[in-house]
Every structure is written in C-alpha cells, then in structure tokens.
C-alpha angles and dihedrals in degrees: 000000000000117000115210121189122195122193129195137159097280102003093245105087090065096051094094090047090053089053092050092047091052090050091051092048092050091050089053094043093242117154106225144152111211125181140160130220139177116265094257092058096045098087093056094043091050087074090072099034132092094208139008122216117186127204116258091243087064097050088125089065095061094095093048093048089044091070093057093040090055091049093054093037103242131130121241136191142164115262111250106260093224093051090045093050093048091044087233100178094177094055093048091045091051091051092049092050091047090054093047094048091046092062 
C-alpha cells in the first residue's frame, strides 16, 4: 500500500482532490491511503507517509517541510497548480506514485 499525504493551509481545500485521487486509484486498481492535513499537522503525519505533496498556495513551505521529509526519508513536491486548480486527481496521483517509486 502506498501512503500519500497532502498538506494545505487548513487541510480542507484539498479534500475534493483527495476524493478524486482515491477514485483514480480505485479505477487503476492501486492500493493507496490518501489523506489531507493542515500545514501544522504535516510534520507529524509525514512519519507514516510515503510521500508529501503540498498545495501550490504553500509553495513557500517546501524548504521547511523538506527538512522533516529528509529526516523521515520521504520525497516531497508542490502539487502542480494546473492539476490542483482542475482538481485532476489522476494527474496528482500519478505524480505521487512517480515520487514514491523514484525513491
């Protein structure tokens, strides 16, 4: 099972994206756990995730989260703004899996 963590300012703006990602994973037969949290909860949740994707509005937090991600050994990236804006769950899922598999 792949564990994908999304972080945004309050943890709510990514909830629809999480739903779309889960739908895409189910359609592809991929076993995943996907959840979203507010930025203040992300460091703790990284301990049980395989990848962290942060919302484009939090791009400035990438360096800060990068320290914790390196400590726990997971990749992180900023969600593509176009995919985020279109709520393209499949594109974001593909990026997360690419990052996990590239470890």
